[in-house]
C-alpha positions as CSV (number, residue, x, y, z in Angstrom):
1,M,100.5,120.7,67.6
2,E,98.0,120.7,70.4
3,I,98.5,118.5,73.7
4,D,95.7,116.4,74.9
5,H,95.5,116.9,78.6
6,N,93.7,113.6,79.0
7,D,96.8,111.7,77.8
8,L,98.8,113.3,80.6
9,D,96.7,111.9,83.4
10,T,96.7,108.1,82.5
11,D,95.8,106.9,86.1
12,K,92.3,108.2,87.2
13,R,92.5,106.5,90.7
14,P,93.1,108.9,93.5
15,H,96.7,108.4,95.1
16,I,96.2,106.7,98.5
17,L,98.4,107.6,101.6
18,Y,98.6,105.5,104.6
19,R,98.9,107.3,107.9
20,C,99.5,106.4,111.5
21,K,95.9,106.6,113.1
22,R,97.5,108.2,116.3
23,C,99.6,111.2,114.9
24,R,98.7,111.2,111.2
25,Q,102.3,110.7,110.0
26,I,102.6,109.4,106.6
27,V,104.1,105.9,106.7
28,A,103.4,104.7,103.1
29,S,101.7,105.2,99.8
30,Q,99.9,103.0,97.3
31,D,103.3,102.9,95.4
32,N,104.9,101.1,98.4
33,V,102.3,98.4,98.9
34,V,103.3,94.9,97.8
35,L,100.4,93.2,96.4
36,H,99.8,89.4,97.1
37,E,97.5,86.8,95.9
38,Q,94.8,85.9,98.7
39,G,95.4,82.5,100.3
40,N,92.9,80.0,101.4
41,G,92.0,81.6,104.7
42,Q,92.1,79.5,108.0
43,S,92.9,76.2,106.2
44,S,96.3,77.7,105.3
45,F,97.3,77.9,109.0
46,K,99.1,75.2,110.7
47,W,96.6,75.2,113.7
48,C,93.6,75.4,111.3
49,K,91.2,77.2,113.5
50,R,87.6,76.0,113.2
51,S,84.9,78.5,112.8
52,G,81.4,77.7,111.8
53,T,80.7,81.3,110.5
54,S,83.0,81.0,107.5
55,K,82.0,79.7,104.1
56,D,84.3,77.7,102.0
57,N,83.9,79.8,98.9
58,E,84.3,83.1,100.8
59,K,87.8,84.6,100.5
60,P,89.0,86.1,103.9
61,E,89.9,89.8,104.0
62,C,93.4,90.7,104.6
63,S,93.8,92.5,108.1
64,S,97.1,94.0,107.0
65,I,99.0,95.7,104.1
66,F,102.6,94.6,103.1
67,V,105.0,97.3,102.0
68,E,108.4,97.4,100.7
69,P,111.2,98.4,103.2
70,M,111.4,102.1,104.0
71,K,114.1,104.4,105.6
72,W,111.6,105.3,108.4
73,M,111.7,101.7,109.5
74,E,114.5,102.1,112.1
75,A,114.8,98.4,112.9
76,V,115.3,97.5,109.3
77,E,117.9,100.1,108.9
78,A,119.7,98.7,112.0
79,G,119.9,95.4,110.3
80,L,117.7,93.3,112.3
81,V,116.1,90.1,110.8
82,E,112.7,90.6,112.5
83,E,111.2,93.1,114.7
84,K,108.1,95.4,115.4
85,L,107.5,98.5,113.3
86,W,107.2,101.7,115.3
87,C,105.9,105.0,114.0
88,L,108.6,107.7,114.0
89,G,106.1,110.4,115.0
90,C,104.5,108.9,118.2
91,K,106.2,105.5,118.7
92,A,102.8,103.8,118.2
93,R,103.2,100.0,117.1
94,L,102.2,99.9,113.3
95,G,103.1,96.3,112.6
96,S,106.2,94.0,112.2
97,F,108.6,92.9,109.6
98,N,110.6,89.5,109.0
99,W,113.0,89.0,106.2
100,A,112.1,85.4,106.2
101,G,108.5,86.2,105.6
102,M,105.2,85.8,107.4
103,Q,101.7,84.7,106.7
104,C,98.9,87.1,106.1
105,S,95.5,86.7,107.8
106,C,94.1,85.6,104.3
107,G,96.5,82.7,104.4
108,A,99.1,83.9,101.7
109,W,102.8,83.8,102.6
110,I,104.8,87.0,101.9
111,N,108.5,86.9,101.7
112,P,110.0,89.2,102.8
113,A,107.2,90.7,104.9
114,F,106.9,94.2,106.1
115,Q,103.3,94.3,107.5
116,L,101.3,97.3,108.6
117,H,98.1,96.4,110.5
118,K,95.0,98.1,108.9
119,S,93.7,98.9,112.5
120,R,96.7,101.1,113.1
121,I,96.7,103.1,110.0
122,D,94.3,105.2,108.0
123,E,93.8,105.5,104.3
124,S,93.5,108.9,102.8
125,T,93.8,110.5,99.4
126,R,96.0,113.4,98.6
């Protein structure tokens, strides 16, 4: 019986790793990302920021990714309810977390929330 090697590789997408921009420490992978449905943008926020440049039918882009809690998150391991998330390698601030949840820049509410700012991390393939 012959093995079809195409059956072994069912996922053709490259595996994405998220690294600290400053020291290149791996902080998450695509397997750790918690997906969420995009919100309604600025209208979702209590303060309803006014912006003449945004179109009503245009979906806002998320400025962060949300991940599941991981062992490198010292504040989570310490039992805190909310805190900033710091890189273990260089102590750069990567994001924050809150067990009660927080709102994404797209307007969606994520609960619990372990947020990594895209401006502080790089995406790379293995």
